[in-house]
C-alpha positions, 0 to 999 in steps of 0.5 A: 137769503142773498141775491144770486150773484156769481162767485168766480175766483179772483185773478192773482194779486200780481195781475192787479193794477193801482186802477184795479185796486181803486175799482175793487175798493169802490165796488166792494164798498170799502171791503164790505163785499168780502164779508164771508156771509151775506155780502149784499146785506153788508153792502146795504148796511154800508148804505145805511151808514152813509145815510146816517153820516150824511144826515147827522152831520148836517150835510143832507143838502149833498145827499142826492148829488153825492149819491149821483157821484156814487152811482157813476163810480159804482157803474164804472167800478162794477164793470171794471171789477167783473173782469177781475172776479166774474160777472156780477160777482158777490164781492161787488156790493156797491149796487146795494149801497146805492139801492139802499141809499135810494130807499131811505133817501127821503127819510126825514121824520121827526124824532130819532126813534121815528127815523130809526124805524123808517130806516129799519123799514127801508132796510127790510124793503130794499132787501126784499125787493133786491132779493125777489127782483120783481119785474122788470128788475131781473131784465135790467141785469142783462144790461152790459157791464157795470150798468147791469150790475147796478141797474136792478138795484137802483130799481129795487131801491125805487120800489123800496122808496115807493113802498116806504112812502106808501107805508108811511102814508097808510100809518099816518092815515090810520094813526 
């Protein structure tokens, strides 16, 4: 089950400018938003991939600053691309990338299998909160432009992060 994003027809390719192309590339997470099924889930998987790339390359120190840059670019591109594909169109998945990266951003377990379990759990938690949209996330969608597109997923990412930390502490206490 995917979130309820609109699927409005795109403008013709002749109406696009180079700036539109940049905005579409960012908002669709390099094209993941064009997936015929579950584009939001594909966006979340891009977030997981970026987490893995940054973490395993030894550049974790840039994770949060890079996420701030992605957030700013995501708000801009989502707002820009809404004018092409419609309000919160399903092709816009940079918000899922951001939310997913927030949820798993503190995963620093020892051992590859422990990290994999934490990332899978974080993936599921983020998707749960992104789809469910508990209070006040649905209200955040009403914010104008790209901010409204991204804000609810940032909130879902924070909910996922909090629950992931809670579950890890609970499991550690039981074990």
